[in-house]
C-alpha positions as CSV (number, residue, x, y, z in Angstrom):
1,M,49.2,125.6,86.8
2,D,50.0,128.5,88.2
3,K,47.4,130.2,90.0
4,T,47.1,132.8,87.2
5,S,46.4,130.7,84.7
6,E,44.3,128.5,86.9
7,I,42.0,131.6,86.7
8,Q,42.3,132.4,84.0
9,A,41.0,128.9,82.6
10,K,37.9,129.4,85.1
11,S,37.2,132.7,84.0
12,E,37.0,130.9,80.2
13,V,34.8,128.2,81.1
14,A,32.5,130.7,83.5
15,S,32.3,132.9,79.9
16,Q,31.3,129.6,77.8
17,N,29.2,129.2,80.3
18,L,27.0,132.6,80.4
19,D,27.2,132.1,76.8
20,I,25.4,129.0,76.5
21,V,22.8,130.7,78.7
22,E,22.2,133.5,76.5
23,N,22.6,131.7,73.2
24,N,19.6,129.2,74.9
25,I,17.7,132.6,75.7
26,N,18.0,134.1,72.5
27,S,17.0,131.0,70.4
28,S,13.5,131.0,72.8
29,V,13.3,134.5,72.2
30,R,13.2,134.0,68.6
31,P,12.6,130.5,67.3
32,K,13.8,129.9,64.3
33,L,10.7,128.1,62.3
34,S,10.2,126.8,59.0
35,W,9.4,123.2,57.0
36,K,11.5,121.2,59.4
37,L,9.6,121.9,62.3
38,L,7.1,119.6,60.3
39,K,10.1,117.0,61.0
40,T,10.3,117.2,64.7
41,R,9.3,115.3,66.9
42,R,7.5,117.4,69.2
43,F,5.0,117.7,65.8
44,I,4.4,114.5,66.5
45,V,3.1,115.1,69.8
46,T,1.8,118.1,69.0
47,I,-0.8,116.9,66.1
48,L,-1.2,113.7,68.3
49,G,-2.6,115.6,71.1
50,M,-4.7,117.6,68.7
51,F,-6.5,114.7,67.4
52,G,-6.4,113.1,70.5
53,F,-8.6,116.1,72.1
54,M,-10.7,115.9,69.1
55,N,-11.9,112.8,70.5
56,V,-12.3,113.8,73.7
57,Y,-14.5,116.3,72.3
58,A,-16.1,113.6,70.0
59,L,-17.3,111.4,72.4
60,R,-18.8,114.6,75.1
61,A,-20.3,116.1,72.0
62,S,-21.9,113.9,70.2
63,L,-24.3,112.7,72.4
64,S,-25.8,116.3,71.9
65,V,-26.9,115.8,68.5
66,G,-27.8,111.8,69.1
67,I,-29.9,112.4,72.1
68,V,-32.4,114.7,69.8
69,A,-31.8,111.3,66.8
70,M,-32.6,108.9,70.3
71,T,-35.6,110.7,70.9
72,A,-37.0,112.0,67.8
73,K,-40.4,110.7,66.5
74,T,-40.2,109.1,63.5
75,T,-42.8,108.1,61.3
76,H,-44.0,104.7,60.6
77,V,-46.6,102.8,58.2
78,L,-48.4,99.6,58.7
79,E,-49.1,96.3,56.6
80,N,-52.7,98.0,56.4
81,G,-51.3,101.6,55.5
82,T,-51.8,102.7,58.9
83,K,-49.0,105.9,59.4
84,I,-48.0,105.8,63.3
85,Q,-45.1,107.9,65.6
86,I,-42.7,105.9,67.4
87,Q,-40.7,107.1,69.2
88,E,-37.5,104.4,70.9
89,F,-36.7,106.5,73.8
90,T,-39.4,108.9,75.5
91,W,-37.1,111.1,78.0
92,T,-38.8,114.0,79.0
93,S,-36.2,117.4,79.1
94,E,-35.1,116.6,83.3
95,Q,-34.5,113.2,81.6
96,Q,-32.4,114.9,78.8
97,G,-31.1,117.1,81.2
98,I,-29.7,114.7,83.3
99,V,-28.5,112.2,80.2
100,L,-26.2,114.9,79.3
101,S,-24.8,116.0,82.3
102,S,-24.3,112.5,83.7
103,F,-20.5,112.6,81.8
104,F,-19.8,115.4,83.9
105,W,-20.5,114.0,87.5
106,G,-17.5,111.4,86.5
107,Y,-15.2,113.9,84.5
108,V,-15.7,116.5,87.9
109,C,-14.1,113.5,90.3
110,T,-11.0,113.1,88.1
111,Q,-9.4,115.9,87.4
112,I,-7.2,116.4,90.5
113,V,-6.6,112.7,90.3
114,G,-4.8,113.3,86.9
115,G,-2.9,115.6,87.8
116,I,-1.1,113.6,90.3
117,L,-1.0,110.6,88.5
118,A,0.3,112.2,85.4
119,T,3.3,114.1,88.2
120,R,3.9,110.3,89.0
121,F,3.8,108.2,86.0
122,G,4.3,110.7,83.2
123,G,0.9,112.8,81.5
124,N,1.7,110.7,77.8
125,R,-0.1,107.2,79.7
126,V,-2.4,108.7,81.7
127,F,-3.6,110.7,78.6
128,G,-4.0,107.9,76.7
129,I,-5.2,105.7,78.5
130,G,-8.3,108.5,79.5
131,I,-9.2,108.0,75.9
132,G,-8.2,104.7,74.6
133,V,-11.0,103.5,77.8
134,S,-13.3,105.4,77.3
135,S,-13.1,104.9,73.4
136,V,-14.5,101.4,74.2
137,L,-16.9,102.3,76.9
138,M,-18.0,105.0,73.7
139,M,-18.9,101.7,71.8
140,L,-20.9,100.7,74.4
141,S,-23.3,103.0,75.4
142,P,-25.7,101.8,72.6
143,L,-26.1,98.3,74.4
144,A,-26.9,100.8,77.8
145,A,-29.2,102.9,76.0
146,K,-31.4,100.1,75.1
147,Q,-31.2,98.7,78.7
148,G,-32.5,101.5,80.2
149,L,-32.0,105.6,81.1
150,Y,-29.9,105.1,84.0
151,Y,-27.7,102.2,82.5
152,L,-26.8,104.7,80.0
153,V,-26.3,107.6,82.7
154,A,-24.0,105.3,84.8
155,M,-21.8,104.5,80.8
156,R,-21.5,108.2,80.9
157,I,-20.4,108.6,84.0
158,L,-17.4,105.7,83.6
159,I,-16.9,107.8,80.2
160,G,-16.3,111.5,82.3
161,L,-14.1,109.4,85.1
162,F,-11.4,108.4,82.2
163,E,-12.2,111.5,80.4
164,G,-11.5,113.7,83.3
165,V,-7.5,112.8,83.5
166,S,-6.7,114.2,80.5
167,Y,-6.7,118.2,80.7
168,S,-4.5,118.0,83.8
169,S,-2.5,115.3,82.4
170,I,-1.7,117.0,78.8
171,Q,-0.1,119.3,80.8
172,D,2.7,117.1,82.0
173,V,3.0,116.7,78.1
174,Y,3.4,120.7,77.7
175,A,5.6,121.3,80.5
176,N,8.3,117.8,79.2
177,W,7.5,118.8,75.1
178,A,6.7,122.7,74.7
179,P,9.7,125.1,74.9
180,R,9.0,128.6,76.0
181,Y,8.5,130.7,73.5
182,E,6.1,128.1,71.4
183,R,4.1,127.2,74.2
184,T,1.1,129.4,73.3
185,A,1.5,128.1,69.7
186,M,1.8,124.6,70.2
187,I,-1.0,124.4,73.4
188,S,-3.5,126.4,70.5
189,V,-2.7,123.6,67.8
190,V,-3.8,120.7,70.6
191,Y,-6.8,122.5,71.0
192,M,-7.8,123.5,67.7
193,G,-8.7,119.5,68.4
194,T,-11.6,120.2,71.2
195,Q,-13.0,122.0,68.3
196,L,-12.3,119.9,65.3
197,G,-13.9,117.4,67.5
198,I,-17.1,118.9,67.7
199,F,-17.9,120.2,64.6
200,T,-17.0,116.9,63.1
201,S,-19.2,115.4,65.9
202,F,-22.2,118.0,65.4
203,L,-21.8,118.3,61.2
204,L,-21.6,114.3,60.7
205,S,-23.5,112.8,63.5
206,G,-26.6,114.0,62.3
207,F,-26.0,112.3,58.7
208,F,-25.0,109.0,60.5
209,A,-28.3,108.7,62.8
210,D,-30.2,109.6,59.4
211,H,-28.2,107.0,57.0
212,F,-27.3,104.6,59.7
213,G,-29.4,104.8,62.7
214,W,-28.7,106.6,65.9
215,E,-26.1,103.9,67.0
216,S,-23.9,104.6,64.4
217,I,-22.9,107.4,66.1
218,F,-21.2,105.9,69.2
219,Y,-19.3,102.6,66.9
220,I,-18.2,105.5,64.8
221,F,-16.9,107.9,67.3
222,G,-15.7,105.4,69.6
223,G,-13.7,103.7,67.0
224,F,-11.4,106.2,66.3
225,G,-10.5,106.8,69.6
226,V,-9.3,103.5,69.5
227,V,-7.7,103.8,66.2
228,W,-5.9,106.9,67.8
229,Y,-4.8,105.3,71.1
230,A,-2.5,102.7,69.0
231,L,-1.0,105.7,67.8
232,W,-0.2,107.5,70.7
233,T,1.2,104.9,72.3
234,Y,3.7,104.2,69.8
235,F,5.2,107.9,69.1
236,V,4.8,109.6,72.5
237,K,7.1,109.0,75.4
238,R,7.4,111.0,78.5
239,N,10.0,113.6,77.7
240,P,12.6,114.2,75.0
241,A,15.0,111.8,77.1
242,S,12.8,109.2,76.7
243,D,12.2,109.1,72.6
244,P,14.2,106.8,71.0
245,R,13.6,108.5,67.7
246,I,14.4,112.5,68.1
247,T,17.6,113.8,66.8
248,V,20.2,115.3,69.8
249,E,19.6,119.0,68.2
250,E,15.9,118.5,69.1
251,K,16.4,117.3,72.5
252,N,18.8,119.9,73.3
253,Y,16.7,122.7,71.7
254,I,13.9,121.5,74.5
255,E,15.4,120.6,77.3
256,S,16.9,124.2,77.2
257,N,13.8,126.0,76.9
258,L,11.8,124.9,79.3
259,D,10.7,126.4,82.6
260,T,10.3,122.7,85.0
261,S,13.0,121.5,86.8
262,G,11.2,118.1,88.0
263,S,10.6,118.3,91.6
264,H,7.1,117.5,92.1
265,R,6.9,118.2,96.0
266,I,3.7,120.1,95.6
267,P,2.7,123.2,98.3
268,W,-1.0,122.5,98.3
269,I,-1.6,125.2,101.1
270,S,0.8,127.7,99.4
271,M,-0.8,127.2,95.8
272,I,-4.4,126.9,96.8
273,T,-4.5,130.1,98.3
274,S,-2.7,132.1,95.6
275,K,-4.6,134.6,94.0
276,A,-3.4,133.3,90.6
277,M,-4.6,130.2,91.6
278,I,-7.8,131.6,92.2
279,A,-8.0,133.9,89.2
280,F,-7.5,130.8,87.7
281,V,-10.0,128.3,89.0
282,I,-12.9,131.2,88.1
283,V,-11.7,131.7,84.8
284,V,-12.6,128.0,84.2
285,A,-15.5,128.2,85.7
286,C,-16.8,131.0,84.3
287,D,-15.6,130.0,80.7
288,G,-16.5,126.6,81.3
289,L,-20.6,127.4,82.4
290,S,-21.3,129.6,79.2
291,G,-18.7,126.8,76.4
292,Y,-20.7,123.9,77.8
293,V,-24.0,126.0,77.5
294,Y,-22.8,126.1,73.9
295,I,-21.4,122.5,73.7
296,T,-24.6,120.8,74.9
297,E,-27.9,122.7,74.4
298,S,-26.6,124.5,70.7
299,P,-28.2,121.6,69.1
300,T,-31.2,121.7,70.8
301,Y,-31.7,126.2,70.8
302,V,-31.5,125.9,66.6
303,N,-34.0,122.7,66.7
304,D,-35.8,124.7,69.5
305,V,-35.7,128.1,67.7
306,L,-35.1,128.3,64.2
307,K,-37.4,124.9,63.7
308,S,-34.7,123.2,61.3
309,D,-34.2,119.2,60.5
310,L,-31.6,117.2,62.4
311,G,-29.3,117.4,59.5
312,T,-29.7,121.4,59.4
313,T,-29.6,121.3,63.0
314,G,-26.0,119.5,63.5
315,V,-24.6,122.0,60.6
316,I,-25.3,125.3,61.5
317,A,-23.6,123.7,65.5
318,A,-21.0,122.9,64.0
319,V,-20.1,125.7,61.3
320,P,-18.9,127.8,64.4
321,Y,-16.2,125.3,65.6
322,L,-15.0,125.7,62.0
323,I,-14.6,128.7,62.4
324,Y,-13.1,128.6,66.2
325,L,-10.0,127.1,64.3
326,F,-8.6,129.8,63.1
327,F,-9.4,131.6,66.2
328,A,-7.6,129.7,68.2
329,V,-4.1,129.6,65.6
330,G,-4.0,133.3,65.7
331,V,-4.9,133.2,69.3
332,G,-1.2,131.2,69.6
333,V,0.9,132.5,67.1
334,S,0.0,136.0,67.9
335,S,0.3,135.5,72.2
336,D,3.1,134.2,71.3
337,Y,4.8,136.8,68.6
338,L,3.8,139.8,71.8
339,R,5.8,137.5,74.4
340,S,9.0,136.7,72.1
341,R,9.5,140.6,71.2
342,N,8.8,141.5,74.5
343,I,5.6,144.1,73.3
344,L,4.0,143.4,76.0
345,T,4.8,141.0,78.8
346,T,3.4,137.5,79.4
347,Q,0.6,138.6,82.0
348,Q,-0.3,141.6,79.9
349,V,-1.1,139.2,77.0
350,R,-3.1,136.8,79.4
351,K,-5.1,139.8,80.7
352,T,-5.8,141.0,77.2
353,M,-6.5,137.8,75.3
354,I,-8.9,137.1,78.5
355,G,-11.0,139.9,78.9
356,T,-11.4,140.8,75.3
357,G,-12.6,137.0,74.6
358,F,-14.9,137.6,77.8
359,L,-16.3,141.5,77.0
360,A,-16.9,139.9,73.3
361,G,-18.9,136.9,74.4
362,A,-21.2,138.6,76.9
363,G,-22.0,141.2,74.6
364,L,-22.6,139.2,71.6
365,T,-24.6,135.9,73.5
366,I,-26.9,139.0,75.1
367,L,-27.5,139.8,71.2
368,M,-28.0,136.5,70.3
369,A,-30.5,136.1,73.5
370,N,-33.1,139.5,71.5
371,L,-32.7,138.5,68.0
372,N,-34.9,136.9,66.5
373,N,-34.3,136.4,62.8
374,F,-32.0,133.4,61.0
375,A,-28.9,135.6,59.5
376,G,-28.3,137.2,63.3
377,I,-28.8,134.3,65.4
378,C,-26.4,132.2,63.6
379,T,-23.9,135.2,63.2
380,C,-24.2,136.1,66.6
381,L,-23.1,132.2,67.7
382,V,-20.7,131.3,65.3
383,F,-18.8,134.9,66.8
384,T,-20.0,134.2,69.9
385,I,-17.9,130.5,69.8
386,C,-15.3,131.8,68.1
387,F,-14.2,134.9,70.5
388,S,-14.3,132.3,73.2
389,A,-10.8,131.4,71.8
390,L,-8.9,134.1,73.3
391,V,-10.2,132.9,76.7
392,T,-10.0,129.5,76.6
393,I,-6.2,129.5,74.9
394,S,-5.3,132.1,77.3
395,S,-6.4,130.4,80.5
396,I,-5.6,126.4,79.4
397,C,-1.7,128.2,78.9
398,N,-1.9,130.5,82.2
399,P,-0.5,127.7,84.7
400,L,2.5,126.9,82.7
401,D,3.0,131.0,83.2
402,F,2.2,130.7,87.2
403,A,3.5,127.4,88.4
404,P,5.4,125.8,85.3
405,D,6.1,122.2,87.7
406,Y,3.1,122.0,89.2
407,C,0.7,122.7,86.3
408,S,-0.6,119.4,85.7
409,V,-1.7,119.5,89.4
410,A,-3.3,123.0,89.1
411,T,-5.3,122.2,85.9
412,G,-6.3,119.5,87.5
413,I,-8.1,121.6,90.7
414,S,-9.5,124.2,87.8
415,N,-10.8,121.6,85.8
416,T,-12.6,120.2,88.8
417,F,-14.9,123.8,89.5
418,G,-14.8,124.4,86.1
419,S,-16.7,120.2,85.2
420,I,-19.5,121.2,88.1
421,S,-20.1,124.0,85.3
422,G,-21.0,121.1,82.0
423,I,-23.3,119.3,85.2
424,V,-25.0,122.9,85.8
425,A,-24.7,124.0,82.6
426,P,-27.3,121.1,80.8
427,M,-29.2,120.1,84.0
428,L,-30.4,124.7,84.8
429,T,-31.6,124.3,81.2
430,G,-33.6,121.4,81.3
431,Y,-34.8,122.9,84.3
432,I,-35.8,126.1,82.7
433,V,-36.6,125.6,79.2
434,K,-39.5,123.3,79.4
435,T,-41.7,124.5,76.1
436,G,-38.4,125.6,73.8
437,S,-39.5,129.7,73.5
438,K,-37.0,131.9,72.8
439,D,-37.7,134.4,76.9
440,E,-36.7,131.1,77.9
441,W,-34.0,130.3,76.2
442,K,-33.0,134.3,76.7
443,T,-32.5,133.9,80.3
444,V,-30.3,130.5,80.0
445,F,-27.8,132.9,77.3
446,Y,-27.9,136.4,80.0
447,I,-26.5,134.0,83.0
448,A,-24.1,132.7,80.3
449,A,-23.0,136.5,79.5
450,A,-23.4,137.1,83.4
451,S,-20.8,134.1,84.0
452,C,-18.2,136.1,81.2
453,I,-18.3,139.8,82.6
454,F,-17.5,138.1,86.1
455,G,-14.4,136.2,84.7
456,M,-13.1,138.8,82.8
457,V,-13.6,141.0,86.4
458,V,-11.9,138.7,88.6
459,F,-9.0,137.9,86.2
460,T,-7.9,141.6,84.9
461,A,-7.8,142.0,88.4
462,F,-6.2,139.0,89.4
463,G,-4.6,137.2,87.3
464,Q,-1.0,136.5,86.9
465,G,1.8,135.9,84.3
466,S,4.8,134.6,85.7
467,I,6.1,132.0,88.1
468,Q,5.3,132.8,91.4
469,S,7.1,132.6,95.0
470,W,5.9,129.7,95.8
471,A,6.4,127.4,93.2
472,K,9.9,128.2,92.3
473,T,12.2,125.8,93.1
474,K,15.8,126.1,93.4
475,P,16.4,124.3,90.0
476,T,14.7,126.9,88.2
477,Q,16.4,129.4,90.3
478,Q,19.6,128.5,89.1
479,R,18.6,128.8,85.8
480,Q,17.6,132.3,85.4
481,L,21.5,133.2,85.9
482,T,23.1,137.0,84.9
483,S,26.4,137.8,83.9
484,E,26.9,138.7,87.5
485,D,26.2,135.0,88.6
486,P,29.0,132.8,89.5
487,V,28.9,130.1,86.9
488,T,31.4,126.4,87.6
489,Q,31.8,123.8,85.6
490,T,30.2,120.5,86.9
């Protein structure tokens, strides 16, 4: 072959490679969504991920209703006709706060560990084992409670330890399965499971307790988790290349639209001192403080202030999380639409969503704290929780924006601080709310509103939406080709 022909051949190869890159970019910018998506492997990963988080939050939130049933006074009639009040567990408000917060004592310890384990062994394995083991422990909780307060506390700590890996490990699953411009939509569907779990546990826990005894709450939700674990282990693999059932077309589409490079040498100092990371951590912590107030305390608040019975308490506490599901999907779809059509940058989308969610949440929380009518309080509670979807979904996606190769570890770090909010919220409420008065609850909600405002200000000022310099590895940079880049066939 003469020199001219060789140059022409190389030029054609380079042109073909650039066309492939351009086609991949175009396909990621405007993904074609149709009914065929329901047959894809990433759809299965997404749906099972949703049910996984449904179980995570059912195990976590069901105790908020269960503890009301466990400490309730029930009327019993003796053989001689005498009526007596019996309370199976005579725990004080402080002791109940300890029980509700004990989950987070364990939960806070395994956030970073979960990210490191997921990076090394695969998020699918770590996520599955964490939920599977915690489900078994949930089923053992009634036995622990009957042995004494601190046996139950110890069991909740263990559940928290195993559930603590869930958020950080699922990020590794996204990093390997979520195409660039389907990412927020997929994540929003997965995190619908969190609210579905809260809704289901709040709605059904009161029913289970009334008809089958408070123990049934633990047996039913724990059993669901065991079944889920079997399905997750069978269907979900670490990445498309490991899945024997995936089509070549889907495998190529996913792999050509990922931001990860496969490099996992973690730049610890650069990460923890980055303004993107600091802003992300603060958002998660602030969202956690306000969110955990609603998750762990709303059944007690409804019972104290609205004077409802156990069944009604569960329904009122559950309704916001049902409506939240629609908000979550809307956040995911609209965020990806705005990004893929270049209407807003990723950073602008994240700041808009998080800022709006925090601001609306703070305003509605303050309004709710000052209302006295049933309908007004319920309405504010519903929309406060719904607007939190803007913050939660957007913040969950953020580490995939600024550090896709290290998103599991970044999430582990942020959730370590976010979990502290889970410890503080119920314990602080237990010490503030002594009599269940409106003024006591007002103080709790003002603190939650203040955390929303602080989170909004920090992320608006320092939040980032693009890959940071310390998170750019060589393989990632090579994928960002332009028409000026030399392309060779390998």
